[in-house]
Backbone as CSV, one residue per row, in Angstrom:
resi,resn,N_x,N_y,N_z,CA_x,CA_y,CA_z,C_x,C_y,C_z
1,UNK,-56.736,44.212,155.160,-55.897,45.372,154.900,-54.463,45.158,154.690
2,UNK,-54.140,44.460,155.441,-52.556,44.425,155.948,-52.023,43.724,154.176
3,UNK,-53.015,42.660,153.979,-52.458,41.912,152.858,-52.616,42.722,151.670
4,UNK,-53.274,43.865,151.310,-53.344,44.768,150.236,-52.126,45.564,150.166
5,UNK,-51.731,46.154,151.251,-50.698,46.826,151.500,-49.352,46.124,150.883
6,UNK,-49.383,44.711,151.269,-48.191,43.994,151.262,-48.152,43.526,149.464
7,UNK,-49.223,43.228,149.323,-49.570,42.975,147.861,-49.078,44.382,146.627
8,UNK,-49.264,45.557,146.860,-49.156,46.873,146.566,-47.382,47.123,146.637
9,UNK,-46.885,46.847,147.745,-45.379,47.032,148.043,-44.637,46.216,147.069
10,UNK,-44.892,45.155,147.013,-44.453,44.110,146.287,-44.510,44.290,144.890
11,UNK,-45.614,44.691,144.305,-45.721,45.328,143.131,-44.927,46.145,142.799
12,UNK,-44.730,47.137,143.531,-44.374,48.706,143.472,-42.850,48.404,143.510
13,UNK,-42.168,47.135,144.184,-40.376,46.921,144.254,-40.192,46.203,142.752
14,UNK,-41.186,45.170,142.454,-41.045,44.669,141.065,-40.964,45.346,139.899
15,UNK,-41.798,46.440,139.916,-41.995,47.543,138.843,-40.685,48.288,138.656
16,UNK,-40.403,48.624,140.203,-38.877,49.383,139.972,-37.955,48.512,139.369
17,UNK,-37.812,47.410,139.632,-36.653,46.480,139.383,-36.704,46.621,137.788
18,UNK,-37.966,46.172,137.486,-37.791,46.452,135.629,-37.956,47.288,135.118
19,UNK,-37.951,48.943,135.605,-37.597,49.644,134.831,-36.054,50.229,134.648
20,UNK,-35.209,49.693,135.942,-33.995,49.782,136.185,-33.231,48.867,135.154
21,UNK,-34.135,47.653,134.976,-33.444,46.692,134.082,-33.277,46.962,132.735
22,UNK,-33.749,47.687,132.299,-33.533,48.429,130.900,-32.346,48.926,130.148
23,UNK,-31.560,49.558,130.922,-30.571,49.838,130.589,-29.104,49.084,131.308
24,UNK,-27.737,49.187,130.545,-26.872,48.629,131.393,-25.913,49.255,130.956
25,UNK,-24.649,48.880,132.094,-23.641,49.504,131.510,-22.504,48.771,131.143
26,UNK,-22.012,49.058,129.909,-20.716,48.260,129.502,-19.541,48.812,129.999
27,UNK,-18.350,48.462,130.210,-17.016,49.083,130.178,-15.830,47.976,129.081
28,UNK,-15.127,48.432,128.993,-13.933,48.137,128.525,-12.390,48.604,128.176
29,UNK,-12.008,47.981,127.196,-10.377,48.260,126.842,-10.322,48.047,125.238
30,UNK,-9.919,48.969,124.625,-9.776,48.760,123.129,-7.796,48.592,123.120
31,UNK,-7.332,47.833,122.636,-5.860,47.671,122.368,-5.740,47.076,120.717
32,UNK,-4.323,47.668,120.478,-3.909,47.204,119.163,-3.448,45.683,119.282
33,UNK,-3.593,45.252,118.010,-2.809,43.928,117.981,-1.852,43.485,117.675
34,UNK,-1.052,44.657,116.698,0.320,44.446,116.617,1.019,44.952,118.063
35,UNK,0.737,45.697,118.604,1.922,45.642,119.636,0.903,45.586,121.324
36,UNK,-0.101,45.352,121.107,-0.742,45.044,122.457,-0.970,46.709,123.030
37,UNK,-0.837,47.481,122.752,-0.616,49.025,123.386,-2.099,49.583,123.446
38,UNK,-3.060,50.152,124.298,-3.858,50.506,123.902,-4.120,51.749,122.931
39,UNK,-5.527,51.599,122.570,-5.765,52.722,121.294,-6.289,54.043,122.161
40,UNK,-5.775,55.240,121.984,-6.463,56.129,122.547,-7.235,57.231,121.612
41,UNK,-8.392,57.391,121.750,-9.226,57.781,121.267,-9.953,57.394,119.982
42,UNK,-10.127,56.088,120.193,-10.901,54.920,119.459,-12.439,55.593,119.582
43,UNK,-13.351,55.602,118.844,-14.942,55.737,118.688,-15.152,54.575,119.238
44,UNK,-16.196,54.248,120.220,-16.997,53.159,120.619,-18.466,53.608,120.189
45,UNK,-19.239,52.963,119.563,-20.759,53.337,119.043,-21.658,52.263,119.324
46,UNK,-22.768,52.297,120.056,-23.458,51.416,120.252,-24.270,51.195,118.842
47,UNK,-24.225,50.221,118.130,-25.246,49.601,116.710,-26.105,50.262,116.661
48,UNK,-26.747,51.470,115.776,-28.015,51.906,115.418,-28.708,52.582,116.430
49,UNK,-27.627,53.350,117.403,-28.070,54.041,118.163,-27.173,55.400,117.636
50,UNK,-27.405,56.722,118.692,-26.615,57.738,118.883,-25.949,57.471,119.863
51,UNK,-25.571,56.656,120.699,-24.707,56.074,121.979,-23.594,56.170,121.465
52,UNK,-22.454,56.730,122.328,-21.261,56.442,121.752,-20.357,57.357,123.000
53,UNK,-18.990,56.978,122.702,-17.842,57.267,123.673,-16.676,57.104,123.042
54,UNK,-15.817,57.800,123.365,-14.265,57.668,122.822,-13.534,57.127,123.877
55,UNK,-12.230,56.040,123.643,-11.600,55.360,124.251,-10.484,56.793,125.113
56,UNK,-10.213,56.320,126.334,-9.318,57.463,127.070,-7.880,57.029,127.293
57,UNK,-7.198,57.549,127.675,-5.673,57.230,127.581,-5.083,56.067,127.899
58,UNK,-5.831,55.374,128.502,-5.359,53.849,129.177,-6.283,52.640,128.110
59,UNK,-6.818,53.195,127.144,-7.565,52.458,126.014,-9.025,52.032,126.705
60,UNK,-9.704,52.874,127.558,-10.659,51.998,128.377,-11.969,53.027,127.930
61,UNK,-12.899,52.436,128.279,-14.502,53.496,127.564,-15.472,52.715,128.965
62,UNK,-16.184,53.597,129.405,-17.566,53.220,129.827,-18.946,54.056,129.210
63,UNK,-19.780,52.958,128.819,-20.952,53.666,128.471,-21.915,52.943,129.463
64,UNK,-22.648,54.439,130.073,-23.232,53.764,131.322,-24.666,53.445,130.941
65,UNK,-25.222,53.720,130.070,-27.013,53.734,129.659,-27.001,53.305,128.282
66,UNK,-26.498,51.908,128.091,-26.720,50.946,126.997,-28.368,50.417,126.904
67,UNK,-28.724,50.622,126.080,-30.269,49.955,126.135,-30.271,48.498,125.869
68,UNK,-31.049,47.763,126.936,-30.994,46.208,126.913,-31.192,45.451,125.612
69,UNK,-31.746,45.914,125.003,-32.274,45.487,123.197,-31.074,45.730,122.431
70,UNK,-30.197,46.570,122.975,-28.871,46.450,122.376,-27.919,45.200,122.135
71,UNK,-27.391,44.880,121.018,-26.400,43.643,120.821,-25.140,43.656,120.473
72,UNK,-24.796,44.869,119.703,-23.632,45.152,119.191,-23.022,46.359,119.514
73,UNK,-21.529,46.524,119.731,-20.710,47.536,119.800,-19.929,47.887,118.364
74,UNK,-19.897,49.171,117.535,-18.786,49.186,116.630,-17.588,49.852,117.508
75,UNK,-16.187,49.362,117.045,-15.360,49.942,117.600,-14.648,50.346,115.980
76,UNK,-13.839,51.813,116.213,-13.368,52.314,115.196,-12.317,53.147,115.429
77,UNK,-11.171,53.024,114.472,-10.260,54.251,114.598,-9.204,54.171,113.695
78,UNK,-8.963,55.323,112.732,-8.260,55.613,112.056,-7.033,54.413,111.720
79,UNK,-6.653,53.836,110.380,-5.805,53.265,110.432,-5.847,51.703,110.746
80,UNK,-7.293,51.422,111.520,-7.532,50.090,112.039,-8.966,49.529,111.244
81,UNK,-9.071,48.638,111.032,-10.450,47.895,110.531,-11.286,47.839,111.988
82,UNK,-12.388,48.458,111.489,-13.909,48.555,112.088,-14.245,47.353,112.497
83,UNK,-14.199,46.891,114.268,-14.566,45.872,114.880,-15.988,45.791,115.247
84,UNK,-17.046,44.614,114.948,-18.202,44.691,115.574,-17.917,43.153,116.995
85,UNK,-18.063,43.858,117.673,-18.858,42.968,118.704,-19.799,42.749,119.860
86,UNK,-20.187,41.678,120.084,-21.509,41.538,120.832,-21.272,42.493,122.182
87,UNK,-22.311,42.847,122.829,-22.203,43.531,124.118,-22.245,42.363,125.127
88,UNK,-21.295,42.367,126.249,-21.182,42.155,127.316,-20.810,43.489,128.433
89,UNK,-20.989,43.159,129.795,-20.705,43.870,130.816,-19.319,44.514,130.510
90,UNK,-18.041,43.387,130.525,-16.891,43.958,130.088,-16.153,43.315,129.132
91,UNK,-15.800,44.107,128.287,-15.029,44.231,127.158,-13.654,44.179,126.890
92,UNK,-12.955,43.344,126.044,-11.416,43.537,125.287,-11.520,43.431,124.278
93,UNK,-11.368,44.310,123.508,-11.548,44.631,122.111,-10.044,44.918,121.272
94,UNK,-9.735,43.849,120.549,-8.372,43.812,119.755,-8.562,44.316,118.443
95,UNK,-7.785,45.687,118.305,-7.986,46.044,116.731,-7.048,45.637,115.959
96,UNK,-7.435,45.371,114.693,-6.057,44.612,113.848,-6.003,46.177,112.945
97,UNK,-4.598,46.423,112.385,-4.257,47.089,111.576,-5.157,47.038,109.743
98,UNK,-4.866,47.910,109.449,-5.657,48.301,108.078,-4.468,48.630,106.979
99,UNK,-3.692,48.305,106.984,-2.288,49.055,106.313,-2.463,47.935,104.709
100,UNK,-2.206,48.536,103.605,-2.213,48.277,102.216,-0.489,48.020,102.031
101,UNK,-0.083,47.512,101.271,1.096,47.416,100.688,1.003,47.939,99.115
102,UNK,1.953,49.503,98.895,1.607,49.331,97.642,3.049,48.910,96.859
103,UNK,2.683,49.239,95.718,3.452,48.411,94.732,4.576,49.737,94.136
104,UNK,3.884,50.730,93.959,4.685,52.258,93.263,4.175,53.128,93.613
105,UNK,4.945,54.152,93.822,4.397,55.820,94.332,5.307,56.369,93.414
106,UNK,4.476,57.492,93.163,4.687,58.494,92.054,4.723,59.787,92.634
107,UNK,5.717,60.684,92.559,5.817,61.750,92.712,5.726,62.698,91.924
């Protein structure tokens, strides 16, 4: 009887570990390549899902419930190129400017 109880408890703990391992927490910071300053209000989205957030005042973000099957984050901001980065627990994303030089301007 004692052996069966220990086996049942071991299976229970392993099962709980598997259930909690299905999501992960991803944190990071988004900075600008031009001046190294944090990008405030950049959109961070898990590609292929509706899970996302925006960066704070320091350019930092936290995504608490990212599925372990997710592989890529999309980071976008107005005036900068959209970046796609692979998911890691701690990220540093460098955004590049998306500016174009104009030859003429008509008024």
